[in-house]
C-alpha positions, 0 to 999 in steps of 0.5 A: 425309826419313826412311826411312819417307817414302821409297818407291823410287829409280830411277836411270839413267846420265848420264855425261858427257852434260851436258858434250856438251850444253854443247859442242853448244850452244856449237858451234850445230851442230843449229841450223845443220843445221836452218837448212840442211837442209829437214825433211819437214812430216810430221816433228813431233818429231825434226828433222835437227839433233837426229837428227844430234846423237843419232847423234854422241852414239852414236858417242861412246858407241860405239853406231854401229848405228842400230837400237841407238840406241833401246835406248841411249836407253831404258837411259840418260838420256844422250840425254834429258839433251840433248833432255828432250822427245824420247822414246827411241822416236823414235830409230828407225833409219828416222828417222835414216836419213832424216836421213842421206839428207837430209844427203847430198842437201843437200851434205855439203861446204856443211854442213861449211863452215857447222859448222867455220867456226862452231866455228873462230870459237867456239873461236878455232882457228888454222890457219897449218898444215894436215895431211892424211892418208888411210886406207882403211876396210874394209867387209863385205858388198854396198854397191850398194843405194840409190846415187844415182850421185853417191856413192862406189864401195865396191870393191876397191883398195890396202888399207893393212891388206893385206886385199885380200879386203875392199871399201873406201873411202878417207877423207881427213882434214885437221886443223889444227896447233892441237891436231889439230882436224879441219877437213875430210873427204872420202870417196873410192871404194875404188880411188882413188889417194892422189895424186888426193886432195890437191889437192881437199882443198887446195882445200876448206881454202881454201874453209873458211879463206878464205885460201891462205897456210897451209902444207899438210903431207902425206905423199910422195904429194903430192910429184908434179910435177902436184900441186906445180905446181898448188899453186904456180901457185895461190899455195899453199904445201906441204911433204912428204917427197921420194919416193925416185925416181931423179932425187930420190935423185941430188940427195939423195946429191950434196947429202949428199956436197958440203954443207959446213955444217949448221944446228943445230936444238934438239929434245927435248933433242937437237941435230938438224941440217939444210941445204937445196939447190935442186931443179928439175923440169919439168911441162907444159914449165914449169921449177920450182925448189923447196927440198929441206930435208935434215934429220938426226934421231937417232931416225931414225938409230938406228932405220934403223941397227938395221934395216940391221944386221938386214937384213945379218944376216938376209941372211948367215943366208939365205946359210948356210941356202942352202949346205946346199941347193945341189946338192940338190932344185931347186938343181942348176943354175947358173940355179936357184942364181942365182935363189935368191941374187937373191931373198935379196938382194931380200927383204932389200933388200941388193942394194947391200951383197952380191956373190955368185959361183957356181962350179962344181967338177965331181966326176969318177968312173968307172963300169962301162959295163954293169950287173951283176956286173963281170968281167975287163977291164970297160970303164969310163966317165968320169962328171962331176957338177956341184958348185956353190958360192956365195961371198959378198962384203960391200961394207963401204964401200957399207954405211958410206955407207948408215949415214952417210945413214941419219939424213938424210931430205929434204923439199921445199917452195915456201915461201921461206926468209924465210917458212919456216926450216929449224927450222919446216919440221922442226916442221911435218913432225913434227907430221903425227903429229896427223893420223895420231893422229886416224885411229888414234883413229877406227879404234881407240878409236871404231870407224869400221869395220865400217861398219854402213850399207849404202848409200854415200850414207848412209856418206858422211853418217855420215862427216860426223858422225863427223868432228864427233864427232872435232872435239868430242873435240879441243875437250874436250881443247884447252879442258882443256889450255889451262885447265891452261896458264893456271892452271899447274896440272894435275889431281890424282888423275886418273891412278893415283898421279899428281898435277899431270897436265898432258896429259889425253886426252879419253877419260880426261877423259870416263871420269871421269864414267862412274859419274854418275847421275841419278834420281828418288826417290819419296816415300810421299805420291806426290810425287817429287824428281829429283837428279843424283849429287854430283860429286867434286872431280876432276870439279868441277875438270874442269868448271872447266877446260872452262868448263862451268857447274855448272848442267849437272849439276843435275836442274832444268836437264837435265830441268826442275823436276819 
């Protein structure tokens, strides 16, 4: 082909769309939705499954506004690479909203079971341990239109972002210990307490996995008497940090004072340690005895000791500052000074380490009884003025005892010792970060908030699609790391000045394809030739690890042989 033969070249970005198409094809998500959610016979072009795939693709490319999807489809070839026969104008917001409504009417939970079960089967996901965590998602504006009566209520509640001026809803997400793969999600009304979500999510996991012998891991709000009793009575297993209520605190401190040996646990080039004691409680006139596993962690100890010392120093500084204000302003009475001292101790949480005493050393002075220039034999009166002094006493023994306890933390579980060792319990608890990581990923990288939908029904359906987007991210990362482990060699030239990278993140893997384009070459004779830009060696290596066939990055496979 000579320069004379070349008429023009038109290109558009394609990015990692072929990779998404491979994972969409393998998961069978669009077909499952189309088989279960009935389509209006008037709809001839875009099915509910295709509309769902389009919205998930938008989420992964950070296009969460439905009305912007048409523009996104027109300016790139990404959606065309996934559905080559659908025009960009067909992705208009009303049509996408119809799909969200249809998914909600059908039942989000049923679709989650079908799709996630198929993914678990196709990608061999194992779930011996399941982690659950909740987060609050803040919203803006009014959310009372088009509400079916069965949807969540978006309202004020306890905001984990400390934004009590914003309405919110609570999002509960459960993930597998296998790479943090999202298993089930559920939206709750904004004023729902976290303790009310755990049992329901545990039941959803039983329906999904078809068994109940998995270990259910959550935070301390799971460990209420009602929740633990319910899971135990229904043949389930759980583990959670112990909330420091007075009854548990007493057992914890007595155990630390009386135990005579600890089990050494290797962890990150260090030796943690732990031991266990029984803990009992009553619920509805029935007694339960579970295991309290008490662990020591060097990292926790270091952080807590630094925090304790910092609180003590701030308390001393606050009392020094208070000395200059006593007997002035509003600190002229013993009552007001006592109140100020208690406020300092409560603010810095050092009530157990400091005692204080307010003493009054009154000052006596003499004044003329009458005003004016004093004459001879002027009558004097005695005037007494209060002069308060605050003295503090630091309880070194109480502080040393707290320092000793600072590295220990208790867990509670009903799984027997022969099925869950102390080391396995520690590992299960420390892997709770996998669920927290998915919540951070949802809120930061892929911006689950702000919500651009204004009907609670559609918001719930959109969260279902958002969870599928997270599933795809985990599957891509999991397949790549699994391939690296099998060949025992990482990626070269993947990160700046680094070779043999063995723990790549999905966001960086997909970013390696951001400049891939497809285009059409127009020739002088009127013919055209389609192409996809040539892949680099790094991109080819990533596709090899993900088991994505090279044909997915050919123009003929994506768009036909035009």
